[in-house]
C-alpha positions as CSV (number, residue, x, y, z in Angstrom):
1,M,7.3,26.3,17.4
2,R,8.4,24.4,14.4
3,S,6.4,24.8,11.2
4,F,5.3,22.1,8.8
5,P,8.5,20.6,7.3
6,E,9.8,22.5,4.3
7,F,11.3,19.4,2.6
8,R,8.8,17.7,0.3
9,P,9.8,14.0,0.1
10,A,9.0,12.1,-3.0
11,P,5.6,10.7,-2.5
12,A,5.5,7.0,-1.8
13,L,4.0,5.2,-4.8
14,L,2.8,1.8,-5.6
15,S,4.1,-1.5,-6.6
16,L,1.0,-3.5,-6.1
17,L,-0.3,-6.6,-7.9
18,T,1.7,-9.2,-6.0
19,L,1.7,-12.9,-6.1
20,A,0.6,-14.8,-3.1
21,A,4.3,-15.5,-2.3
22,G,5.0,-11.8,-2.5
23,A,7.1,-11.7,-5.6
24,S,6.4,-8.7,-7.7
25,L,4.9,-9.2,-11.2
26,P,6.6,-7.2,-14.0
27,A,6.0,-3.6,-13.2
28,Q,5.7,-0.3,-15.1
29,D,6.3,-1.9,-18.6
30,F,5.2,0.9,-20.9
31,N,6.3,-0.7,-24.2
32,G,5.2,-4.3,-23.6
33,D,8.7,-6.0,-23.7
34,F,8.2,-7.5,-20.2
35,Y,11.2,-5.5,-18.8
36,P,10.2,-2.9,-16.2
37,D,11.0,0.8,-17.1
38,L,12.0,3.7,-14.9
39,V,10.3,7.1,-14.6
40,L,12.1,9.9,-13.0
41,G,10.4,13.2,-12.1
42,V,12.2,16.5,-12.9
43,P,9.7,18.8,-11.3
44,A,11.9,22.0,-11.5
45,E,12.8,21.6,-15.1
46,D,12.7,24.8,-17.2
47,I,10.9,24.5,-20.5
48,G,12.0,27.2,-22.9
49,V,11.8,30.5,-21.1
50,Q,9.3,29.1,-18.6
51,V,10.9,28.3,-15.2
52,E,10.2,25.2,-13.1
53,C,7.5,23.9,-15.4
54,G,8.6,20.3,-14.8
55,A,9.1,17.2,-16.9
56,V,9.6,13.4,-16.6
57,S,12.4,11.3,-18.0
58,I,11.6,7.7,-19.0
59,L,14.5,5.2,-19.2
60,Y,13.6,1.8,-20.6
61,G,14.5,-1.6,-19.2
62,S,16.2,-4.5,-21.0
63,R,17.9,-7.8,-20.3
64,D,21.0,-5.8,-19.2
65,G,19.0,-3.4,-17.1
66,I,18.2,0.3,-17.6
67,T,19.4,1.8,-20.9
68,S,19.3,5.2,-22.6
69,T,18.0,3.5,-25.8
70,N,14.8,5.2,-26.9
71,N,14.6,7.2,-23.6
72,Q,11.8,9.8,-23.5
73,F,11.6,13.3,-22.1
74,I,8.0,14.4,-21.6
75,H,6.6,17.8,-20.6
76,Q,3.5,19.8,-21.2
77,D,4.8,21.3,-24.4
78,K,5.6,17.9,-25.9
79,G,3.6,17.3,-29.1
80,G,0.1,15.9,-28.5
81,M,0.0,16.8,-24.8
82,I,-3.1,18.6,-23.5
83,D,-2.4,22.0,-21.9
84,I,1.0,23.8,-22.1
85,A,4.0,24.2,-19.9
86,E,3.8,27.2,-17.6
87,A,6.1,28.6,-15.0
88,G,6.0,26.8,-11.6
89,D,3.6,24.0,-12.7
90,S,5.9,21.3,-11.1
91,F,4.9,18.7,-13.8
92,G,6.4,15.4,-12.5
93,Y,6.3,16.2,-8.8
94,A,4.5,12.9,-8.3
95,V,4.3,9.9,-10.6
96,A,2.5,6.5,-10.6
97,W,1.9,3.7,-13.1
98,G,-0.9,1.3,-13.8
99,D,-2.6,-0.4,-16.8
100,F,-5.6,1.8,-16.6
101,D,-7.1,0.6,-19.9
102,N,-6.0,-3.1,-19.3
103,N,-4.5,-3.4,-22.8
104,G,-1.3,-5.0,-21.7
105,F,0.8,-1.8,-21.7
106,D,1.3,0.1,-18.5
107,D,0.3,3.8,-18.4
108,L,1.8,6.8,-16.6
109,A,0.0,9.2,-14.2
110,V,1.9,12.5,-13.6
111,G,1.0,14.9,-10.8
112,I,1.1,18.6,-11.7
113,P,0.2,20.1,-8.2
114,S,1.0,23.7,-9.0
115,E,-1.0,23.8,-12.2
116,D,-3.3,26.8,-12.5
117,V,-6.8,25.8,-13.5
118,G,-8.2,28.8,-15.4
119,A,-7.7,31.7,-13.0
120,V,-7.4,29.4,-10.0
121,A,-3.7,29.4,-8.9
122,D,-2.1,26.2,-7.9
123,A,-5.3,24.2,-8.0
124,G,-3.4,21.2,-9.5
125,A,-4.0,18.7,-12.2
126,I,-2.9,15.3,-13.4
127,A,-1.9,14.0,-16.8
128,I,-2.3,10.4,-17.9
129,I,-0.1,9.2,-20.7
130,Y,-0.9,5.8,-22.2
131,G,1.6,3.1,-23.2
132,G,2.0,1.1,-26.4
133,F,4.5,-0.8,-28.5
134,S,6.7,2.3,-28.8
135,G,6.4,3.3,-25.2
136,L,4.5,6.2,-23.8
137,D,2.4,8.0,-26.4
138,T,1.9,11.7,-25.8
139,N,-0.8,11.7,-28.5
140,H,-2.9,9.5,-26.3
141,N,-3.2,11.4,-23.0
142,Q,-5.8,12.8,-20.6
143,W,-5.8,15.9,-18.4
144,I,-7.9,15.8,-15.3
145,H,-8.4,18.5,-12.6
146,R,-11.1,19.3,-10.0
147,D,-13.1,21.4,-12.5
148,T,-13.2,18.6,-15.1
149,F,-16.8,17.9,-15.7
150,G,-18.0,15.1,-13.4
151,V,-15.1,15.2,-11.0
152,I,-16.2,15.5,-7.4
153,G,-14.9,18.5,-5.7
154,F,-13.9,22.0,-6.8
155,A,-10.6,23.5,-8.0
156,T,-9.6,25.9,-5.3
157,A,-6.5,28.1,-5.0
158,G,-3.5,26.4,-3.5
159,S,-5.2,23.0,-3.0
160,Q,-2.6,21.1,-5.1
161,F,-4.6,18.3,-6.6
162,G,-2.0,15.7,-7.8
163,Y,0.4,16.3,-5.0
164,A,0.4,12.5,-4.3
165,L,-0.5,9.6,-6.4
166,A,-1.0,5.8,-5.9
167,S,-2.3,3.1,-8.2
168,G,-3.9,-0.3,-7.5
169,D,-6.9,-2.4,-8.4
170,F,-9.2,-1.3,-5.6
171,N,-12.3,-3.1,-6.9
172,G,-10.6,-6.3,-8.3
173,D,-11.9,-6.0,-11.8
174,G,-8.5,-6.3,-13.5
175,W,-8.1,-2.6,-14.4
176,A,-5.7,-0.4,-12.4
177,D,-7.3,2.5,-10.6
178,L,-5.7,5.8,-9.4
179,A,-5.9,7.6,-6.0
180,V,-5.1,11.4,-6.1
181,G,-4.2,13.4,-3.1
182,T,-5.1,17.1,-2.6
183,P,-3.6,17.8,0.8
184,Y,-4.1,21.5,0.7
185,D,-7.8,21.4,-0.1
186,D,-9.8,23.5,2.3
187,V,-12.7,21.4,3.5
188,T,-13.7,22.7,6.9
189,G,-10.7,24.9,7.3
190,A,-7.4,25.6,5.7
191,D,-5.4,22.7,4.4
192,D,-7.6,19.9,5.7
193,G,-7.0,17.8,2.6
194,S,-9.0,15.3,0.5
195,I,-8.6,12.5,-2.1
196,N,-10.2,11.5,-5.3
197,I,-10.3,7.9,-6.7
198,F,-10.6,7.3,-10.4
199,Y,-11.4,3.8,-11.8
200,G,-9.9,2.2,-14.8
201,G,-11.9,0.8,-17.7
202,L,-11.9,0.0,-21.4
203,G,-11.1,3.6,-22.4
204,G,-8.7,4.3,-19.5
205,L,-9.4,6.2,-16.4
206,A,-13.0,7.1,-16.1
207,I,-14.5,10.3,-14.7
208,T,-17.8,8.5,-14.2
209,G,-17.9,6.9,-10.8
210,N,-15.0,8.8,-9.3
211,Q,-15.0,9.0,-5.5
212,Y,-14.2,11.9,-3.1
213,F,-13.2,11.3,0.5
214,T,-12.3,13.6,3.4
215,Q,-11.1,12.4,6.7
216,S,-14.5,13.1,8.2
217,A,-16.1,10.7,5.7
218,L,-14.0,7.8,7.0
219,G,-15.4,8.0,10.5
220,G,-13.5,6.3,13.3
221,G,-13.6,9.4,15.5
222,E,-11.2,11.4,13.3
223,T,-12.5,14.5,11.5
224,S,-11.2,17.0,9.0
225,Q,-9.4,19.8,10.8
226,P,-7.3,22.7,9.6
227,G,-3.8,21.8,8.8
228,D,-4.3,18.0,8.7
229,R,-3.1,17.7,5.1
230,F,-5.1,14.5,4.5
231,G,-3.7,13.0,1.3
232,Y,-0.1,14.3,1.6
233,S,1.2,10.8,0.9
234,L,-0.5,7.7,-0.5
235,V,0.4,4.0,-1.0
236,A,-1.7,1.2,-2.3
237,G,-1.2,-2.4,-1.3
238,N,-3.0,-5.7,-0.4
239,M,-3.0,-5.3,3.3
240,T,-5.6,-8.1,3.8
241,S,-5.9,-11.6,2.4
242,L,-8.5,-10.4,-0.1
243,F,-7.9,-9.8,-3.8
244,Y,-8.5,-6.0,-3.6
245,C,-5.9,-3.3,-3.2
246,D,-6.2,-1.2,-0.1
247,L,-5.1,2.5,0.3
248,A,-3.1,4.1,3.1
249,I,-3.4,7.9,3.3
250,G,-0.9,10.1,5.2
251,V,-2.2,12.8,7.4
252,P,1.1,14.3,8.7
253,G,-0.5,17.4,10.1
254,E,-3.0,15.5,12.4
255,D,-3.2,16.8,16.0
256,Q,-3.6,14.1,18.7
257,S,-5.6,14.9,21.8
258,I,-5.8,12.6,24.8
259,F,-7.7,13.9,27.9
260,F,-6.3,17.3,28.5
261,F,-3.1,16.8,26.5
262,S,-2.8,17.8,22.8
263,R,0.0,17.0,20.5
264,T,0.4,19.4,17.5
265,D,1.1,17.9,14.1
266,S,2.0,14.5,15.5
267,G,0.5,12.9,12.4
268,G,-1.5,9.9,11.4
269,V,-2.5,7.5,8.7
270,N,-6.0,6.5,7.5
271,V,-6.4,3.1,5.8
272,M,-9.3,2.3,3.5
273,Y,-9.9,-1.3,2.4
274,G,-10.9,-2.4,-1.2
275,T,-14.2,-4.1,-2.0
276,P,-15.9,-5.3,-5.2
277,S,-17.4,-1.8,-5.3
278,G,-14.1,0.0,-4.8
279,L,-12.6,1.7,-1.8
280,S,-15.0,1.9,1.1
281,A,-15.1,4.0,4.3
282,E,-16.7,1.1,6.0
283,G,-14.1,-0.7,8.2
284,S,-11.5,2.0,7.6
285,Q,-8.8,2.4,10.3
286,F,-6.8,5.3,11.7
287,W,-3.3,4.8,13.0
288,N,-0.9,7.0,14.9
289,Q,1.9,6.5,17.4
290,D,-0.6,6.3,20.2
291,S,-2.6,3.6,18.6
292,A,-2.9,0.3,20.5
293,G,0.3,-1.7,20.1
294,V,2.1,0.8,18.0
295,A,5.7,1.3,19.0
296,D,6.8,4.7,20.3
297,G,4.3,7.5,21.1
298,A,2.9,10.6,19.5
299,E,4.8,13.9,20.0
300,D,4.5,17.4,18.8
301,Y,5.7,17.9,15.2
302,D,6.5,14.2,14.5
303,Y,4.5,14.4,11.2
304,F,3.9,10.6,11.3
305,G,2.7,9.6,7.8
306,T,4.9,12.0,5.8
307,V,6.2,9.0,3.9
308,L,4.4,5.7,3.2
309,S,5.5,2.4,1.7
310,H,4.5,-1.3,2.0
311,G,5.9,-4.8,1.6
312,D,5.6,-8.3,3.1
313,L,8.4,-8.0,5.6
314,D,7.4,-10.9,7.8
315,G,6.6,-13.5,5.2
316,N,2.9,-14.1,5.8
317,G,2.0,-13.3,2.3
318,I,0.3,-10.0,3.2
319,Q,1.6,-6.5,2.6
320,D,2.7,-4.6,5.8
321,L,2.5,-0.8,6.2
322,V,5.7,1.1,6.5
323,V,5.4,4.7,7.9
324,G,8.2,7.2,7.6
325,V,8.5,9.7,10.5
326,P,11.5,11.7,9.3
327,N,10.8,14.6,11.8
328,E,10.7,12.3,14.8
329,D,13.0,13.5,17.6
330,Y,15.3,11.0,19.3
331,G,15.4,12.3,22.9
332,T,16.6,15.9,22.5
333,I,17.9,15.3,19.0
334,V,15.7,17.2,16.7
335,D,14.4,15.6,13.4
336,A,16.6,12.6,13.7
337,G,13.8,10.5,12.1
338,A,12.3,7.0,12.6
339,V,10.4,4.3,10.7
340,V,7.4,2.5,12.1
341,I,6.2,-1.0,10.8
342,I,2.6,-2.0,11.3
343,Y,2.2,-5.6,10.4
344,A,-0.8,-7.0,8.5
345,T,-3.0,-10.1,9.1
346,V,-5.8,-11.7,7.1
347,N,-8.1,-9.2,8.8
348,G,-6.0,-6.1,7.9
349,L,-3.4,-4.1,9.8
350,D,-2.8,-4.9,13.5
351,G,-0.7,-2.9,15.9
352,A,0.5,-6.1,17.7
353,N,4.2,-6.7,17.0
354,S,4.7,-3.3,15.4
355,Q,8.3,-2.1,15.3
356,V,10.1,1.3,15.4
357,W,13.5,1.8,13.9
358,N,15.9,4.7,14.0
359,E,19.6,5.3,13.4
360,P,20.6,4.0,16.9
361,S,18.9,0.7,16.1
362,F,22.0,-0.3,14.1
363,G,24.3,-0.7,17.1
364,A,26.4,1.2,19.6
365,S,28.6,2.7,16.9
366,T,25.7,4.5,15.3
367,S,24.0,7.6,16.6
368,A,21.1,9.9,15.8
369,D,22.0,13.4,14.7
370,P,19.9,16.5,14.3
371,Y,18.2,16.7,10.9
372,D,19.1,13.3,9.7
373,Y,15.6,12.7,8.4
374,F,15.8,8.9,8.8
375,G,12.8,7.6,6.9
376,C,12.6,10.4,4.4
377,A,12.2,7.8,1.6
378,L,11.3,4.1,1.7
379,A,11.3,1.2,-0.7
380,A,10.7,-2.5,-0.2
381,G,11.9,-5.4,-2.3
382,N,13.8,-8.7,-2.4
383,F,17.2,-7.2,-2.5
384,N,19.0,-10.5,-1.5
385,T,16.7,-12.8,-3.7
386,S,15.3,-14.5,-0.6
387,Y,11.9,-14.0,1.0
388,P,10.5,-12.1,3.1
389,M,10.9,-8.7,1.5
390,D,13.6,-6.2,2.7
391,L,13.4,-2.5,3.3
392,A,15.6,0.4,2.1
393,I,15.5,3.6,4.2
394,G,16.7,7.0,3.0
395,V,18.6,9.2,5.5
396,K,19.2,12.2,3.3
397,G,20.5,14.5,6.1
398,A,23.1,12.1,7.4
399,D,26.6,13.6,7.5
400,W,29.5,11.6,6.1
401,G,32.4,12.3,8.4
402,S,32.8,16.1,8.1
403,I,30.7,16.3,4.9
404,V,27.3,17.8,5.8
405,D,24.1,16.2,4.5
406,G,25.9,13.9,2.1
407,G,23.2,11.3,2.8
408,I,23.1,7.5,3.3
409,V,20.7,4.6,2.7
410,R,20.2,1.8,5.2
411,V,19.0,-1.6,3.9
412,M,17.3,-3.9,6.5
413,F,16.5,-7.5,5.6
414,G,13.2,-9.2,6.2
415,A,12.7,-12.3,8.2
416,F,9.8,-14.6,9.2
417,G,8.5,-12.7,12.1
418,G,9.5,-9.3,11.0
419,L,12.3,-6.9,9.9
420,T,15.7,-7.3,11.5
421,T,19.0,-5.4,11.6
422,S,20.9,-8.6,11.2
423,G,23.2,-8.3,8.2
424,S,21.9,-4.7,7.5
425,Q,23.8,-2.6,5.0
426,L,24.8,1.1,4.7
427,W,25.3,2.7,1.3
428,A,26.7,6.1,0.4
429,Q,28.4,7.6,-2.6
430,D,31.8,6.7,-1.1
431,S,30.8,3.0,-0.7
432,F,32.8,0.5,-2.6
433,A,32.1,0.4,-6.3
434,V,29.4,3.2,-6.0
435,P,30.1,5.8,-8.7
436,D,30.7,9.4,-7.8
437,K,31.6,10.6,-4.3
438,V,30.0,12.1,-1.2
439,E,29.6,15.9,-1.3
440,A,27.9,18.4,1.0
441,W,24.2,18.7,0.5
442,D,23.9,15.8,-2.0
443,W,21.0,14.3,0.0
444,F,21.7,10.8,-1.3
445,G,18.6,8.8,-0.4
446,N,16.1,11.6,-0.8
447,S,14.0,9.3,-3.0
448,L,14.0,5.5,-3.5
449,A,12.5,2.9,-5.8
450,A,12.7,-0.9,-5.9
451,V,12.3,-2.7,-9.2
452,D,13.7,-5.9,-10.8
453,F,14.7,-4.2,-14.1
454,N,16.6,-7.2,-15.6
455,L,14.2,-9.9,-14.3
456,N,17.0,-11.8,-12.6
457,G,14.9,-12.5,-9.5
458,S,16.6,-9.9,-7.3
459,T,15.2,-6.5,-6.8
460,D,17.3,-3.5,-7.9
461,L,17.5,-0.3,-5.8
462,V,17.3,3.1,-7.3
463,V,18.6,6.0,-5.1
464,G,17.9,9.6,-5.8
465,V,20.6,12.2,-5.2
466,Y,18.4,15.3,-5.1
467,G,21.2,17.8,-4.5
468,E,23.9,16.4,-6.8
469,T,25.8,18.9,-8.8
470,I,26.3,17.9,-12.4
471,G,28.6,19.9,-14.7
472,G,28.7,22.8,-12.3
473,N,24.9,22.9,-12.0
474,T,23.9,23.0,-8.4
475,E,21.1,20.6,-7.4
476,A,20.7,19.3,-11.0
477,G,20.1,15.9,-9.5
478,A,21.1,12.3,-10.3
479,V,20.1,8.7,-9.6
480,H,22.1,5.5,-8.8
481,V,20.7,2.2,-10.0
482,M,22.2,-0.6,-7.8
483,Y,21.5,-4.0,-9.3
484,G,20.7,-6.9,-7.0
485,P,21.5,-8.9,-5.2
486,L,22.9,-6.2,-3.0
487,S,25.4,-8.6,-1.5
488,A,27.5,-7.9,-4.7
489,P,25.7,-5.2,-6.7
490,T,26.7,-3.6,-9.9
491,H,25.9,0.1,-10.4
492,Q,24.8,2.7,-12.9
493,F,24.9,6.5,-12.4
494,W,22.3,8.5,-14.4
495,H,21.8,12.2,-14.8
496,Q,20.7,14.5,-17.6
497,N,24.3,14.8,-18.9
498,S,24.6,11.0,-19.2
499,T,25.4,9.8,-22.7
500,G,22.2,9.5,-24.8
501,I,19.8,11.0,-22.2
502,R,17.5,13.6,-23.7
503,D,17.8,17.2,-22.4
504,A,20.7,18.4,-20.2
505,S,21.4,19.1,-16.5
506,E,20.6,22.5,-15.3
507,F,20.6,24.4,-12.0
508,Y,17.9,23.1,-9.6
509,D,16.3,20.6,-12.0
510,H,16.1,18.0,-9.1
511,F,16.2,15.1,-11.6
512,G,15.0,12.0,-9.9
513,S,13.3,13.7,-6.9
514,A,10.2,11.6,-7.8
515,M,10.3,8.0,-9.0
516,S,7.9,5.3,-10.1
517,H,8.2,1.9,-8.6
């Protein structure tokens, strides 16, 4: 029997607040210059003598794209930060942005899932760092955990509050709100999982009025059960025609039972819809691969919902739900991976016309291989400047010739009526004009983000290379920025030894394993 997957993909994040036509508004602008910025998690960064405390690296945008000018390197020992860096905290494992105080500068939420709260090991916490004219200000930050006064729930050992984050305006009041996943929370049994919702206001994220949900609270016939890991992944998007963000919640450890048959860890996704009062359990949905109309079928150890994303892939002006199933088997090929698209209507998500994609979808010359993990990362954007939106898919375990686990990224283009393989692209570190080269266990495509950094109307693609060796340092990590349109992209290659970047590459830093987008 296979255990829950050991790889922990970068949690899918947000990129909400969209125009009716689907074009993204300027995103994650921490210094108010209108150019989007890039946050890269470095969750295994050592701070002083403390190992794997974690950090985040912030690279600022400009007319010419991402630059090292005024870049920041933030960790819990940075001046002004509440709490301190401790071994194994994993600060930066998850990141999300939003203007939580609605002052015109975006703010950064950082997940610290292995933070000890008092004597409670790995209970988890989050840090909120607020933006301003000079960028993120560590002297203006919050620290929230389950034992913070007024927060619903309790800090329990190993629960990992802050493992996943997503931001969106769930109540339509103009302030960004934050969803926090605690997938290893013990509700009715071990690792059932839960989430908290914090709402933005004049002073930033408020503790007052926070919400707490378990899977049992959402109804629909699904209940909290041991090992579900409700809240393992999160994504916020407008999946109806209303002006409120909705929330999709990954439950990759969900078991599915039909009549006398049971499928262990086949996975699922709960969807909650926004209202003027915030997220509501009323009208929530539950999706899995056995849901009506959904392509493919639930199987043991699929872990459907491990990765989530969203984008208007069919051009109807409403965000569709993209579900990564990186542990999906293709026939007898173990963990080849797949991606399922559930399309949205004015009434919410509808299984009709859903699609399933995998490596063999790209033609007779392509094949699924064991442990490809197709769908381990996802990002949607207008990569070719036209509408509908397109989808980038990470395949971190793909071999490149004889090079094991070099990794690739597939880009599929949107069309009115749904995503298509027509004109699809394949990118690797040996692709034309892409800096660096393919090496074994690079895992190119382990994380992805889609942002128009230079505001030229075409979305740029950021690709994480989790296992990249830098300066002899194994798994130091690196990222590629591929500037759109992807028909003729220009490239940057960033790591902690890049000129001007604060700090330096070290063994197993995993620079870029989490990204904001």
